[in-house]
C-alpha positions as CSV (number, residue, x, y, z in Angstrom):
1,X,-27.3,23.4,12.6
2,X,-25.6,24.2,9.3
3,X,-22.3,24.9,11.0
4,X,-22.6,21.5,12.7
5,X,-23.3,19.7,9.5
6,X,-20.4,21.5,7.9
7,X,-18.0,20.4,10.7
8,X,-19.2,16.8,10.4
9,X,-18.8,16.9,6.6
10,X,-15.3,18.2,6.9
11,X,-14.4,15.6,9.5
12,X,-15.7,12.8,7.3
13,X,-14.0,14.0,4.2
14,X,-10.7,14.6,5.9
15,X,-10.7,11.1,7.6
16,X,-11.6,9.4,4.4
17,X,-8.8,11.2,2.5
18,X,-6.2,10.2,5.1
19,X,-7.5,6.6,5.1
20,X,-7.4,6.4,1.3
21,X,-3.7,7.5,1.5
22,X,-3.0,4.7,4.1
23,X,-4.8,2.2,1.9
24,X,-2.6,3.1,-1.1
25,X,0.5,2.6,1.0
26,X,-0.7,-0.8,2.2
27,X,-1.7,-2.0,-1.3
28,X,1.7,-0.9,-2.8
29,X,3.7,-2.5,0.1
30,X,6.1,-5.2,-0.9
31,X,4.8,-7.6,1.8
32,X,2.4,-7.7,4.8
33,X,3.6,-9.9,7.6
34,X,0.6,-12.1,8.3
35,X,-0.5,-12.2,4.7
36,X,2.9,-13.5,3.7
37,X,2.3,-16.4,6.0
38,X,-1.1,-17.0,4.5
39,X,0.4,-16.8,1.0
40,X,3.0,-19.5,1.8
41,X,0.2,-21.7,3.2
42,X,-1.6,-21.3,-0.1
43,X,1.5,-22.3,-2.0
44,X,2.0,-25.3,0.2
45,X,-1.6,-26.5,-0.4
46,X,-1.2,-26.0,-4.1
47,X,1.9,-28.2,-4.2
48,X,0.4,-30.8,-1.8
49,X,2.8,-29.9,1.0
50,X,1.7,-29.9,4.6
51,X,1.9,-26.3,6.0
52,X,2.4,-27.6,9.5
53,X,5.6,-29.5,8.4
54,X,7.0,-26.9,5.9
55,X,9.9,-25.1,7.5
56,X,11.3,-23.6,4.3
57,X,9.8,-20.2,5.0
58,X,11.9,-19.4,8.0
59,X,11.6,-15.6,7.5
60,X,7.9,-15.5,8.3
61,X,5.8,-16.5,11.3
62,X,4.6,-20.1,10.8
63,X,0.8,-20.4,10.6
64,X,0.7,-23.2,13.1
65,X,-2.2,-21.8,15.1
66,X,-4.8,-21.8,12.4
67,X,-7.0,-24.9,12.0
68,X,-6.8,-26.9,8.8
69,X,-10.3,-25.7,7.9
70,X,-8.9,-22.2,7.4
71,X,-6.6,-23.3,4.6
72,X,-9.6,-23.7,2.2
73,X,-10.2,-19.9,2.5
74,X,-6.5,-19.2,1.9
75,X,-5.9,-21.4,-1.0
76,X,-7.1,-19.0,-3.8
77,X,-4.1,-16.7,-2.9
78,X,-1.9,-19.2,-4.7
79,X,-3.3,-18.1,-8.0
80,X,-2.0,-14.6,-7.6
81,X,1.5,-13.2,-7.5
82,X,2.7,-12.0,-4.1
83,X,2.0,-8.3,-5.0
84,X,-1.4,-9.1,-6.5
85,X,-2.4,-11.1,-3.4
86,X,-1.7,-7.9,-1.3
87,X,-4.2,-5.9,-3.4
88,X,-6.8,-8.6,-3.5
89,X,-6.6,-9.4,0.2
90,X,-6.6,-5.8,1.3
91,X,-9.5,-4.8,-0.8
92,X,-11.4,-7.8,0.4
93,X,-10.7,-6.8,4.0
94,X,-11.8,-3.3,3.3
95,X,-15.0,-4.6,1.7
96,X,-15.6,-6.8,4.7
97,X,-15.2,-3.8,7.0
98,X,-17.6,-1.6,5.0
99,X,-20.2,-4.3,4.7
100,X,-20.0,-4.9,8.5
101,X,-20.6,-1.1,9.0
102,X,-23.5,-1.3,6.6
103,X,-25.1,-4.2,8.5
104,X,-24.6,-2.5,11.9
105,X,-26.2,0.7,10.5
106,X,-29.2,-1.3,9.2
107,X,-29.6,-3.0,12.6
108,X,-29.8,0.3,14.4
109,X,-31.8,2.3,12.0
110,X,-35.1,1.6,10.3
111,X,-34.3,4.1,7.6
112,X,-30.7,3.8,6.6
113,X,-28.5,6.7,7.8
114,X,-25.6,7.5,5.5
115,X,-24.3,10.0,8.1
116,X,-24.1,7.3,10.7
117,X,-22.5,4.9,8.3
118,X,-19.8,7.5,7.4
119,X,-19.2,8.5,11.1
120,X,-18.9,4.8,12.1
121,X,-16.5,4.2,9.3
122,X,-14.4,7.2,10.5
123,X,-14.3,5.7,14.0
124,X,-13.0,2.5,12.5
125,X,-10.5,4.2,10.2
126,X,-9.0,6.2,13.1
127,X,-8.8,3.2,15.4
128,X,-5.4,1.5,15.5
129,X,-6.7,-2.1,15.7
130,X,-8.3,-1.7,12.3
131,X,-5.2,0.0,10.8
132,X,-3.1,-2.7,12.4
133,X,-5.3,-5.5,10.9
134,X,-5.1,-4.0,7.4
135,X,-1.4,-3.3,7.7
136,X,-0.5,-6.8,8.8
137,X,-2.8,-8.4,6.2
138,X,-4.7,-10.2,9.0
139,X,-7.7,-12.3,8.5
140,X,-9.7,-10.7,11.3
141,X,-12.1,-8.5,9.2
142,X,-13.2,-11.6,7.3
143,X,-13.8,-13.5,10.5
144,X,-15.7,-10.6,12.0
145,X,-17.9,-10.2,8.9
146,X,-18.9,-13.9,8.9
147,X,-19.6,-13.6,12.7
148,X,-21.7,-10.5,12.2
149,X,-23.6,-12.1,9.3
150,X,-24.5,-14.9,11.6
151,X,-25.9,-12.4,14.1
152,X,-27.7,-10.4,11.3
153,X,-29.3,-13.5,9.8
154,X,-30.5,-14.7,13.2
155,X,-32.1,-11.4,13.9
156,X,-33.7,-11.7,10.5
157,X,-35.1,-15.1,11.4
158,X,-32.8,-17.2,9.2
159,X,-31.3,-19.7,11.7
160,X,-29.9,-22.1,9.2
161,X,-28.0,-19.4,7.3
162,X,-27.0,-17.9,10.6
163,X,-25.4,-21.2,11.7
164,X,-23.8,-21.5,8.3
165,X,-21.9,-18.3,8.5
166,X,-21.0,-18.8,12.2
167,X,-19.5,-22.2,11.2
168,X,-17.4,-20.5,8.5
169,X,-16.2,-18.0,11.1
170,X,-15.2,-20.7,13.5
171,X,-13.5,-22.6,10.7
172,X,-11.2,-19.6,10.0
173,X,-10.5,-18.9,13.7
174,X,-11.8,-21.0,16.5
175,X,-12.7,-18.3,19.0
176,X,-16.0,-17.2,17.4
177,X,-17.4,-20.4,19.0
178,X,-18.0,-18.2,22.0
179,X,-21.0,-16.8,20.3
180,X,-22.7,-20.1,20.9
181,X,-23.5,-18.6,24.3
182,X,-25.7,-16.0,22.6
183,X,-27.8,-18.6,20.8
184,X,-27.9,-21.0,23.7
185,X,-29.1,-18.2,26.0
186,X,-31.9,-17.5,23.5
187,X,-32.6,-21.3,23.4
188,X,-31.9,-21.2,19.7
189,X,-30.2,-24.5,19.2
190,X,-30.5,-24.8,15.4
191,X,-27.7,-22.2,14.6
192,X,-25.4,-24.1,16.9
193,X,-26.1,-27.4,15.3
194,X,-25.7,-26.0,11.8
195,X,-22.5,-24.2,12.8
196,X,-21.0,-27.4,14.2
197,X,-21.9,-29.3,11.1
198,X,-20.3,-26.6,8.8
199,X,-17.2,-26.5,11.0
200,X,-16.6,-30.3,10.7
201,X,-17.6,-30.3,7.0
202,X,-14.9,-27.6,6.3
203,X,-12.2,-30.2,7.4
204,X,-13.3,-32.7,4.7
205,X,-11.2,-31.2,1.8
206,X,-8.0,-31.3,3.9
207,X,-8.8,-34.9,5.1
208,X,-9.4,-36.0,1.5
209,X,-6.1,-34.4,0.4
210,X,-3.8,-35.3,3.4
211,X,-5.7,-38.0,5.2
212,X,-6.2,-37.6,9.0
213,X,-2.6,-36.6,9.5
214,X,-3.1,-32.8,9.3
215,X,-6.2,-32.7,11.4
216,X,-4.7,-34.9,14.1
217,X,-1.5,-33.0,14.1
218,X,-3.3,-29.7,14.6
219,X,-5.8,-30.7,17.3
220,X,-3.5,-33.0,19.3
221,X,-0.2,-31.1,18.9
222,X,-0.3,-27.5,17.7
223,X,-3.5,-26.4,19.5
224,X,-2.5,-27.8,22.9
225,X,1.0,-26.3,22.4
226,X,-0.6,-22.9,21.6
227,X,-2.8,-23.2,24.7
228,X,0.2,-23.9,26.9
229,X,2.4,-21.2,25.4
230,X,-0.2,-18.5,25.1
231,X,0.3,-17.3,28.7
232,X,3.4,-15.6,29.9
233,X,3.5,-13.2,27.0
234,X,4.0,-9.6,28.2
235,X,4.6,-8.0,24.7
236,X,3.0,-4.6,24.3
237,X,0.8,-5.7,21.5
238,X,-0.7,-8.5,23.7
239,X,-3.4,-6.6,25.6
240,X,-4.9,-9.5,27.6
241,X,-5.6,-9.5,31.3
242,X,-2.8,-12.1,31.6
243,X,-0.3,-9.8,30.1
244,X,-1.2,-7.0,32.6
245,X,-0.7,-9.3,35.5
246,X,2.7,-10.3,34.1
247,X,3.7,-6.7,33.7
248,X,2.8,-6.2,37.3
249,X,5.2,-9.1,38.1
250,X,2.4,-11.2,39.7
251,X,3.5,-14.8,39.5
252,X,1.8,-18.1,40.0
253,X,-0.4,-19.2,41.7
254,X,-1.8,-15.7,42.3
255,X,-1.8,-14.9,38.6
256,X,-3.8,-18.0,37.8
257,X,-6.2,-17.4,40.7
258,X,-6.8,-13.7,39.7
259,X,-7.4,-14.7,36.1
260,X,-9.8,-17.5,36.9
261,X,-11.8,-15.4,39.3
262,X,-11.9,-12.4,36.9
263,X,-13.0,-14.7,34.0
264,X,-15.7,-16.3,36.0
265,X,-17.0,-12.9,37.1
266,X,-16.9,-11.3,33.6
267,X,-18.5,-14.3,31.9
268,X,-21.1,-14.6,34.6
269,X,-22.1,-11.0,34.2
270,X,-22.2,-11.4,30.4
271,X,-24.3,-14.5,30.4
272,X,-26.9,-13.3,33.0
273,X,-27.1,-9.9,31.3
274,X,-28.5,-11.5,28.2
275,X,-32.2,-12.1,28.0
276,X,-33.8,-15.4,27.1
277,X,-36.7,-14.0,25.1
278,X,-36.2,-12.4,21.6
279,X,-39.7,-10.9,21.3
280,X,-39.2,-8.2,23.9
281,X,-35.8,-7.1,22.7
282,X,-34.9,-4.3,20.2
283,X,-32.1,-4.6,17.7
284,X,-30.1,-2.2,19.8
285,X,-30.4,-4.5,22.9
286,X,-29.4,-7.6,20.8
287,X,-26.4,-5.8,19.5
288,X,-25.5,-4.9,23.1
289,X,-25.6,-8.5,24.1
290,X,-23.5,-9.6,21.1
291,X,-21.0,-6.8,21.9
292,X,-20.9,-7.9,25.5
293,X,-19.6,-11.4,24.5
294,X,-16.9,-9.9,22.3
295,X,-15.7,-7.6,25.1
296,X,-15.7,-10.5,27.6
297,X,-13.7,-12.6,25.2
298,X,-11.1,-9.9,24.5
299,X,-10.6,-9.4,28.3
300,X,-10.2,-13.0,29.3
301,X,-8.3,-14.7,26.4
302,X,-4.7,-15.6,27.2
303,X,-3.3,-13.7,24.2
304,X,-5.2,-10.8,22.7
305,X,-3.2,-9.0,19.9
306,X,-4.4,-5.5,19.2
307,X,-5.8,-6.5,15.8
308,X,-8.3,-8.7,17.6
309,X,-10.1,-5.6,18.8
310,X,-11.9,-5.1,15.5
311,X,-14.5,-7.2,17.2
312,X,-15.4,-4.2,19.3
313,X,-16.9,-2.5,16.3
314,X,-20.6,-3.3,17.3
315,X,-19.9,-1.7,20.7
316,X,-18.4,1.4,18.9
317,X,-21.6,1.5,16.8
318,X,-23.8,1.5,20.0
319,X,-21.6,4.2,21.5
320,X,-22.0,6.4,18.4
321,X,-25.7,5.7,18.2
322,X,-26.1,6.8,21.8
323,X,-24.0,9.9,21.3
324,X,-26.1,10.9,18.3
325,X,-29.3,10.6,20.4
326,X,-27.8,12.1,23.5
327,X,-29.6,14.7,25.6
328,X,-26.7,16.7,27.1
329,X,-28.9,17.9,30.0
330,X,-29.1,14.4,31.5
331,X,-26.1,14.1,33.7
332,X,-26.3,10.4,34.2
333,X,-26.5,9.9,30.5
334,X,-23.5,12.2,29.9
335,X,-21.5,10.3,32.4
336,X,-22.2,7.0,30.6
337,X,-21.2,8.5,27.3
338,X,-17.9,9.9,28.7
339,X,-17.2,6.3,29.9
340,X,-17.8,5.0,26.4
341,X,-15.7,7.7,24.7
342,X,-12.8,7.2,27.1
343,X,-13.0,3.4,26.3
344,X,-12.9,4.1,22.6
345,X,-9.8,6.3,22.8
346,X,-8.0,3.8,25.0
347,X,-8.7,0.9,22.7
348,X,-7.9,3.0,19.5
349,X,-4.6,4.4,20.7
350,X,-1.2,3.0,20.0
351,X,2.2,3.6,21.6
352,X,4.8,3.6,18.8
353,X,7.8,3.0,21.1
354,X,6.7,1.0,24.2
355,X,10.3,0.7,25.5
356,X,10.4,3.3,28.3
357,X,10.0,2.3,31.9
358,X,8.4,4.6,34.6
359,X,6.2,4.2,37.6
360,X,2.9,2.5,36.8
361,X,4.0,1.9,33.2
362,X,2.1,-1.4,33.3
363,X,-1.1,0.5,33.3
364,X,-0.1,2.7,30.4
365,X,1.1,-0.3,28.3
366,X,-2.2,-2.1,29.0
367,X,-4.3,0.8,27.8
368,X,-6.3,-1.3,25.4
369,X,-7.2,-3.8,28.1
370,X,-8.3,-1.0,30.4
371,X,-10.4,0.4,27.5
372,X,-12.0,-3.0,27.0
373,X,-12.9,-3.2,30.7
374,X,-14.4,0.3,30.6
375,X,-16.3,-0.7,27.4
376,X,-17.6,-3.8,29.1
377,X,-18.8,-1.7,32.1
378,X,-20.4,0.7,29.6
379,X,-22.3,-2.1,27.9
380,X,-23.5,-3.5,31.2
381,X,-24.8,-0.1,32.3
382,X,-26.3,0.5,28.9
383,X,-28.7,-2.4,29.6
384,X,-30.8,0.1,31.6
385,X,-33.2,1.6,29.2
386,X,-33.1,5.4,29.1
387,X,-35.4,8.0,27.5
388,X,-33.3,10.2,25.2
389,X,-33.9,13.0,22.7
390,X,-32.5,12.9,19.2
391,X,-29.6,14.9,17.8
392,X,-30.7,17.4,15.2
393,X,-28.0,16.2,12.8
394,X,-29.9,13.0,11.9
395,X,-33.1,13.5,13.7
396,X,-35.2,12.4,10.8
397,X,-33.2,9.2,10.3
398,X,-33.2,7.8,13.8
399,X,-35.3,4.7,14.5
């Protein structure tokens, strides 16, 4: 037992040391691609320029696909220099990640487990989507934290605050609206109403500053344009089902047919796998339902960049929780854990040079999608309650 604890301690310390080095490299970088776009948006807002019309920053990807409501969150960047904004934004993202891990640990354990917290942090630090998010200066970890806070507060019976944080998450990136399904399935309408109100309210500052022009421009022009152009992208970092079908050279109408049928199947399984009653569900089962929606979304969206997969963190937490409790003598349980572990590695891997072509390369270059599908299957199978014994490492701390 002492040897096991020593190995776990060395693993945690080594992972933290390498991650600290990576964080130092990110913070001292001259620019982060996505953060640079956010920084230019903040400068535009500060000078009363419309970010959707400003073409002066041709060296960076234009932030056309973010709603006007997101600009409020980005505006404070204008008060920092470019280098200062990297440090502030990156440390904020790291804080969001660690707070999210803290919340997941509290959800799964009655008595807080620092070992579980550190191990889950290691899983995140070693996973490419999290490193990619931090390295690009992406907003995803903030969006994920607000979404998770909505779930946390709902479990803690604070529906108004739950809806408030969900509304903020939707205001930053529209796709967390899919979590409405979780609340609607539970017949909890108040969080959805509050989230909708907060989402519309978040547009008011931009309307007061620019009139209706910016809002109309985004929702009637940029958003439909993004919806139309989001398909047909076979870039390696796009790990959607659509991209796999394109890599397989499947064209319309079969591509559309396969995607529609697969989406209906996945969303149908997700929706009907969720229970309508809260009182009979443990926190673990609720986390599983929330994770199931995230997995379904990441499989079926038209474009799913690898940094989106930070939303799989609750599923990783469940997997780690089950591994910690696992009874190695139960073959069916071991098989389920192997499925989850393989899914984690497929999602967490990255191919540095995805330029080579070989037989069945479309499967290799869609490894994150395949991992997401396996993780989705794992979450569905996890619905079956199993009796397990507790690992001796944290036996005293498990719920």
